KEKEBA-931663 format. One line per field, with one value per residue (C-alpha): x, y, z; residue number from 1. Coordinates in steps of 0.2 Angstrom, whole numbers, padded with zeros to 4 digits, always signed. Example, Ala and Ser with C-alpha at 12.3 -4.5 7.8 and 13.67 -1.06 7.14 Angstrom:
KEKEBA-931663
c1 = +0062;+0068
c2 = -0022;-0005
c3 = +0039;+0036
n = 1;2
END
This chain:
KEKEBA-931663
c1 = +0779;+0765;+0750;+0733;+0720;+0704;+0689;+0684;+0667;+0673;+0685;+0669;+0664;+0678;+0675;+0685;+0689;+0698;+0694;+0706;+0721;+0715;+0716;+0734;+0742;+0746;+0729;+0722;+0705;+0715;+0721;+0704;+0697;+0710;+0709;+0690;+0677;+0661;+0652;+0649;+0634;+0624;+0622;+0618;+0604;+0597;+0582;+0577;+0574;+0559;+0559;+0548;+0547;+0561;+0579;+0587;+0604;+0616;+0619;+0638;+0637;+0627;+0640;+0654;+0644;+0643;+0661;+0665;+0654;+0664;+0681;+0681;+0670;+0658;+0645;+0629;+0622;+0616;+0633;+0641;+0629;+0633;+0652;+0651;+0651;+0666;+0677;+0684;+0692;+0675;+0667;+0681;+0679;+0660;+0663;+0653;+0658;+0659;+0642;+0634;+0618;+0620;+0608;+0597;+0603;+0587;+0594;+0606;+0593;+0581;+0595;+0599;+0581;+0579;+0596;+0595;+0610;+0614;+0621;+0633;+0639;+0642;+0653;+0662;+0665;+0670;+0684;+0690;+0692;+0703;+0713;+0716;+0721;+0734;+0741;+0736;+0726;+0735;+0719;+0727;+0725;+0710;+0710;+0692;+0685;+0670;+0667;+0652;+0644;+0633;+0616;+0608;+0597;+0599;+0597;+0582;+0573;+0575;+0559;+0555;+0544;+0537;+0531;+0523;+0515;+0508;+0502;+0489;+0482;+0469;+0475;+0469;+0477;+0493;+0493;+0492;+0506;+0518;+0522;+0527;+0546;+0554;+0558;+0577;+0579;+0566;+0575;+0572;+0575;+0559;+0570;+0579;+0572;+0584;+0598;+0601;+0604;+0622;+0635;+0653;+0665;+0663;+0657;+0653;+0636;+0623;+0621;+0610;+0622;+0625;+0640;+0652;+0660;+0675;+0688;+0704;+0718;+0735;+0745;+0740;+0725;+0712;+0694;+0688;+0671;+0659;+0643;+0632;+0621;+0613;+0626;+0620;+0624;+0638;+0653;+0659;+0644;+0649;+0666;+0661;+0650;+0665;+0675;+0662;+0661;+0680;+0679;+0665;+0673;+0691;+0689;+0702;+0699;+0706;+0719;+0720;+0708;+0715;+0704;+0704;+0699;+0680;+0680;+0690;+0675;+0673;+0661;+0673;+0687;+0678;+0670;+0687;+0693;+0679;+0683;+0702;+0706;+0720;+0713;+0725;+0713;+0716;+0706;+0692;+0691;+0710;+0709;+0696;+0707;+0709;+0694;+0678;+0674;+0689;+0702;+0713;+0707;+0715;+0713;+0706;+0723;+0729;+0716;+0724;+0713;+0715;+0707;+0708;+0698;+0688;+0692;+0701;+0714;+0713;+0729;+0725;+0726;+0708;+0698;+0683;+0671;+0658;+0642;+0631;+0628;+0625;+0616;+0615;+0633;+0638;+0649;+0650;+0652;+0665;+0666;+0672;+0661;+0654;+0661;+0678;+0678;+0672;+0686;+0700;+0713;+0715;+0696;+0698;+0710;+0699;+0681;+0670;+0654;+0646;+0646;+0661;+0672;+0665;+0675;+0666;+0674;+0667;+0662;+0675;+0688;+0702;+0699;+0697;+0714;+0722;+0715;+0721;+0738;+0738;+0732;+0747;+0760;+0773;+0765;+0748;+0755;+0764;+0747;+0738;+0752;+0749;+0730;+0730;+0740;+0730;+0712;+0710;+0721;+0707;+0694;+0704;+0707;+0688;+0684;+0698;+0695;+0678;+0665;+0664;+0659;+0642;+0628;+0622;+0606;+0593;+0589;+0599;+0599;+0605;+0618;+0624;+0625;+0636;+0648;+0649;+0654;+0666;+0675;+0675;+0683;+0696;+0700;+0701;+0713;+0724;+0722;+0728;+0742;+0751;+0746;+0737;+0750;+0749;+0745;+0758;+0765;+0752;+0763;+0778;+0767;+0760;+0778;+0782;+0767;+0771;+0789;+0783;+0770;+0780;+0768;+0768;+0778;+0770;+0777;+0768;+0761;+0771;+0787;+0783;+0780;+0797;+0805;+0796;+0801;+0819;+0819;+0811;+0824;+0838;+0831;+0830;+0848;+0844;+0853;+0843;+0848;+0849;+0861
c2 = -0238;-0233;-0244;-0239;-0249;-0254;-0259;-0277;-0283;-0301;-0297;-0295;-0313;-0324;-0342;-0354;-0339;-0345;-0333;-0342;-0336;-0318;-0317;-0315;-0329;-0318;-0309;-0308;-0316;-0332;-0333;-0329;-0343;-0355;-0349;-0348;-0362;-0352;-0368;-0371;-0359;-0372;-0382;-0367;-0360;-0376;-0376;-0358;-0364;-0375;-0390;-0383;-0367;-0358;-0362;-0348;-0340;-0352;-0346;-0348;-0335;-0323;-0324;-0321;-0306;-0299;-0302;-0292;-0278;-0275;-0281;-0268;-0255;-0254;-0240;-0250;-0267;-0259;-0253;-0270;-0279;-0265;-0267;-0286;-0290;-0278;-0286;-0302;-0307;-0305;-0316;-0329;-0328;-0331;-0346;-0337;-0336;-0321;-0323;-0328;-0319;-0307;-0308;-0294;-0283;-0287;-0305;-0299;-0289;-0304;-0316;-0304;-0304;-0323;-0328;-0316;-0312;-0330;-0335;-0320;-0325;-0342;-0334;-0324;-0339;-0349;-0337;-0336;-0355;-0354;-0340;-0351;-0366;-0355;-0350;-0331;-0331;-0331;-0330;-0325;-0306;-0296;-0278;-0270;-0254;-0246;-0234;-0224;-0228;-0215;-0222;-0221;-0206;-0188;-0176;-0169;-0185;-0183;-0179;-0177;-0191;-0181;-0167;-0180;-0189;-0174;-0166;-0180;-0177;-0164;-0149;-0155;-0173;-0164;-0154;-0170;-0178;-0163;-0171;-0188;-0192;-0188;-0203;-0207;-0205;-0193;-0190;-0203;-0204;-0208;-0215;-0227;-0229;-0242;-0230;-0217;-0199;-0197;-0184;-0189;-0176;-0158;-0147;-0161;-0161;-0174;-0188;-0203;-0217;-0235;-0241;-0255;-0265;-0276;-0287;-0289;-0302;-0294;-0308;-0303;-0291;-0304;-0298;-0311;-0303;-0290;-0282;-0269;-0258;-0241;-0227;-0222;-0239;-0237;-0247;-0251;-0262;-0274;-0279;-0295;-0299;-0296;-0308;-0321;-0319;-0321;-0337;-0344;-0340;-0344;-0357;-0348;-0340;-0323;-0320;-0301;-0288;-0271;-0256;-0237;-0227;-0228;-0247;-0244;-0244;-0253;-0265;-0270;-0272;-0283;-0293;-0297;-0302;-0315;-0322;-0323;-0310;-0297;-0279;-0269;-0254;-0236;-0232;-0220;-0212;-0209;-0199;-0188;-0182;-0164;-0160;-0151;-0150;-0162;-0149;-0143;-0155;-0170;-0186;-0201;-0210;-0198;-0205;-0220;-0235;-0246;-0262;-0267;-0252;-0250;-0231;-0219;-0206;-0190;-0179;-0169;-0184;-0185;-0202;-0205;-0218;-0228;-0218;-0224;-0239;-0236;-0252;-0247;-0243;-0258;-0246;-0239;-0220;-0214;-0197;-0187;-0178;-0162;-0151;-0159;-0156;-0138;-0133;-0142;-0130;-0140;-0140;-0128;-0141;-0156;-0152;-0140;-0146;-0137;-0153;-0165;-0174;-0191;-0206;-0221;-0239;-0253;-0269;-0278;-0265;-0278;-0286;-0269;-0264;-0280;-0277;-0258;-0264;-0275;-0261;-0250;-0264;-0261;-0276;-0267;-0250;-0258;-0266;-0249;-0241;-0254;-0252;-0237;-0246;-0263;-0259;-0241;-0247;-0260;-0247;-0236;-0250;-0253;-0235;-0232;-0248;-0255;-0240;-0244;-0226;-0226;-0239;-0244;-0251;-0246;-0256;-0264;-0281;-0275;-0264;-0280;-0289;-0275;-0275;-0294;-0293;-0279;-0288;-0305;-0296;-0289;-0306;-0313;-0300;-0305;-0323;-0321;-0309;-0322;-0336;-0352;-0365;-0383;-0396;-0396;-0379;-0369;-0368;-0361;-0348;-0343;-0341;-0330;-0318;-0318;-0312;-0299;-0291;-0292;-0304;-0306;-0321;-0335;-0329;-0331;-0314;-0317;-0317;-0301;-0292;-0298;-0291;-0275;-0273;-0276;-0264;-0251;-0253;-0252;-0236;-0229;-0235;-0245;-0261;-0277;-0284;-0275;-0279
c3 = -0699;-0687;-0687;-0684;-0674;-0683;-0674;-0678;-0672;-0673;-0658;-0647;-0649;-0642;-0638;-0627;-0616;-0600;-0586;-0574;-0585;-0583;-0564;-0558;-0549;-0534;-0533;-0515;-0520;-0525;-0507;-0500;-0510;-0503;-0485;-0483;-0486;-0490;-0493;-0474;-0476;-0485;-0469;-0458;-0468;-0476;-0464;-0471;-0488;-0495;-0507;-0520;-0531;-0541;-0537;-0527;-0529;-0520;-0502;-0505;-0519;-0508;-0495;-0507;-0514;-0496;-0494;-0510;-0504;-0489;-0494;-0508;-0499;-0513;-0509;-0512;-0517;-0533;-0537;-0533;-0546;-0559;-0557;-0556;-0576;-0577;-0565;-0571;-0555;-0546;-0559;-0556;-0537;-0538;-0550;-0564;-0583;-0593;-0599;-0583;-0578;-0563;-0549;-0544;-0530;-0520;-0518;-0504;-0494;-0495;-0489;-0474;-0469;-0471;-0463;-0448;-0437;-0433;-0450;-0450;-0432;-0439;-0453;-0440;-0429;-0444;-0448;-0430;-0429;-0445;-0438;-0422;-0432;-0441;-0424;-0426;-0409;-0392;-0382;-0365;-0367;-0373;-0378;-0377;-0383;-0393;-0407;-0412;-0429;-0437;-0441;-0458;-0452;-0452;-0437;-0445;-0441;-0422;-0412;-0394;-0388;-0374;-0385;-0397;-0383;-0374;-0390;-0391;-0374;-0368;-0358;-0341;-0344;-0350;-0333;-0323;-0332;-0329;-0312;-0320;-0321;-0338;-0349;-0349;-0368;-0374;-0391;-0405;-0423;-0433;-0447;-0437;-0419;-0414;-0414;-0401;-0401;-0394;-0392;-0389;-0382;-0377;-0391;-0402;-0411;-0407;-0420;-0422;-0418;-0415;-0404;-0410;-0395;-0399;-0392;-0401;-0398;-0398;-0407;-0425;-0422;-0424;-0418;-0407;-0401;-0408;-0401;-0408;-0397;-0398;-0395;-0378;-0370;-0358;-0364;-0347;-0344;-0359;-0354;-0346;-0361;-0373;-0362;-0363;-0382;-0383;-0374;-0384;-0401;-0397;-0383;-0373;-0356;-0355;-0342;-0343;-0350;-0357;-0359;-0357;-0342;-0345;-0341;-0325;-0313;-0297;-0304;-0318;-0306;-0294;-0308;-0316;-0299;-0297;-0314;-0311;-0324;-0322;-0324;-0335;-0334;-0328;-0312;-0317;-0300;-0300;-0316;-0308;-0294;-0293;-0304;-0301;-0282;-0278;-0284;-0270;-0257;-0249;-0259;-0251;-0252;-0238;-0226;-0217;-0213;-0198;-0199;-0181;-0175;-0192;-0193;-0204;-0198;-0208;-0212;-0196;-0185;-0181;-0182;-0194;-0188;-0198;-0198;-0212;-0223;-0242;-0248;-0266;-0267;-0256;-0246;-0228;-0225;-0212;-0205;-0189;-0177;-0184;-0171;-0173;-0191;-0190;-0179;-0189;-0195;-0211;-0215;-0231;-0238;-0234;-0240;-0248;-0239;-0225;-0215;-0210;-0223;-0227;-0234;-0242;-0241;-0252;-0244;-0254;-0253;-0250;-0266;-0275;-0268;-0275;-0292;-0291;-0287;-0303;-0313;-0308;-0312;-0326;-0335;-0335;-0340;-0355;-0361;-0358;-0369;-0383;-0382;-0394;-0407;-0406;-0403;-0410;-0425;-0428;-0428;-0439;-0452;-0452;-0455;-0469;-0479;-0476;-0473;-0454;-0448;-0456;-0456;-0473;-0467;-0454;-0438;-0424;-0432;-0449;-0441;-0431;-0448;-0455;-0441;-0441;-0459;-0457;-0443;-0453;-0468;-0457;-0450;-0467;-0472;-0457;-0462;-0480;-0475;-0465;-0476;-0474;-0468;-0473;-0459;-0446;-0449;-0439;-0424;-0434;-0442;-0425;-0418;-0433;-0430;-0411;-0414;-0427;-0415;-0399;-0391;-0372;-0367;-0357;-0341;-0324;-0317;-0301;-0310;-0319;-0303;-0296;-0312;-0311;-0293;-0297;-0311;-0300;-0287;-0299;-0306;-0289;-0286;-0271;-0266;-0269;-0253;-0237;-0222
n = 1;2;3;4;5;6;7;8;9;10;11;12;13;14;15;16;17;18;19;20;21;22;23;24;25;26;27;28;29;30;31;32;33;34;35;36;37;38;39;40;41;42;43;44;45;46;47;48;49;50;51;52;53;54;55;56;57;58;59;60;61;62;63;64;65;66;67;68;69;70;71;72;73;74;75;76;77;78;79;80;81;82;83;84;85;86;87;88;89;90;91;92;93;94;95;96;97;98;99;100;101;102;103;104;105;106;107;108;109;110;111;112;113;114;115;116;117;118;119;120;121;122;123;124;125;126;127;128;129;130;131;132;133;134;135;136;137;138;139;140;141;142;143;144;145;146;147;148;149;150;151;152;153;154;155;156;157;158;159;160;161;162;163;164;165;166;167;168;169;170;171;172;173;174;175;176;177;178;179;180;181;182;183;184;185;186;187;188;189;190;191;192;193;194;195;196;197;198;199;200;201;202;203;204;205;206;207;208;209;210;211;212;213;214;215;216;217;218;219;220;221;222;223;224;225;226;227;228;229;230;231;232;233;234;235;236;237;238;239;240;241;242;243;244;245;246;247;248;249;250;251;252;253;254;255;256;257;258;259;260;261;262;263;264;265;266;267;268;269;270;271;272;273;274;275;276;277;278;279;280;281;282;283;284;285;286;287;288;289;290;291;292;293;294;295;296;297;298;299;300;301;302;303;304;305;306;307;308;309;310;311;312;313;314;315;316;317;318;319;320;321;322;323;324;325;326;327;328;329;330;331;332;333;334;335;336;337;338;339;340;341;342;343;344;345;346;347;348;349;350;351;352;353;354;355;356;357;358;359;360;361;362;363;364;365;366;367;368;369;370;371;372;373;374;375;376;377;378;379;380;381;382;383;384;385;386;387;388;389;390;391;392;393;394;395;396;397;398;399;400;401;402;403;404;405;406;407;408;409;410;411;412;413;414;415;416;417;418;419;420;421;422;423;424;425;426;427;428;429;430;431;432;433;434;435;436;437;438;439;440;441;442;443;444;445;446;447;448;449;450;451;452;453;454;455;456;457;458;459;460;461;462;463;464;465;466;467;468;469;470;471;472;473;474;475;476;477;478;479;480;481;482;483
END
């Protein structure tokens, strides 16, 4: 016999309701609550609260709400508060009862303004420390990259500051200022002036953007450093700052830095040399070979340098002597005599200039060549191949699951807070994925993660060079030992 359901208003009022039994035992939020101590925030922000007045929403609750906002990629804080009474697992996670009053959404924005960036950096650092204790961070190798994040501003908000400035001046004053140098960044968004108007790639449209710079440890994909800048900031200039952040948060000094060709500048190679860090970076100048005006002419590698005479020998056998000193570039310029170069039979293959071919040599060329040899090693090439999977995978995960590609809030400080929270949530997901080991088992968990992710063994760099050399000889079918 079929039974029909009848609406009973008495069922709407249930006493002795146990919210804990309504949350599955394998729910991810149970693991998060076990892994993360949100109560640490009380000590970090205690000095920002007074001793009188109405009691505030507990800081730990605010931090949990911000975690839920990005963990579940809720579109807005208003939506988060609207959904909160409907999600039993969220109420349980916050320690609320089914009838507990829900805070107003403005509590979160007020807390961000009061706490500032520092509190969220502490949260980020707190999770990295827990990941390190669980054996999820190797610390020896750092993968670095950046990604553009669209600001919360439309292209219609972009103005030209030069026109706005000059429109306020009289005609004669305007004429006098025509000779002044143009500002480096004349375009600005009136909605979010901290962001910059940026275009990435040929044919792409300009957008109002921030840039998120990251360092990722390859052992389990833990984000160990994050920096937020306007989108126009050159990512190559922030490599050393990322290494410093990595060292600060993990306590480990990086032994190798891996990044794409945009980081492969002379300054970065020499800076890494001074810090004792191996440069697993493609050389930017080598990738530009054969392009634009260099197409079809002899490469600089075909000019042989003789240290004893301090001269270069060109492919035609002529000598190039040091002629000029470039102080800003920290380099010397070498060239042959103008008459000799003009009469050379290989001139069309050597230069497009009306004058002689010039070669620039950096003052620290010996150290630079040493780092370039390291960047060409088999070990470096392996890391460069892994870069796309590790660092770009981290950005893709943030974009697909946590709303990374567009800023929710305006201003550099708020954009920094958003990126810190997203990176922290991603690290927490890694932490709960591999479990929180009891005391004494962290090393075993770290070994498990190392094997699963094909972690670089702790092998000295000299040994890897010997192995790479032997593999190269075997591939060429050459004998290892010659009589």
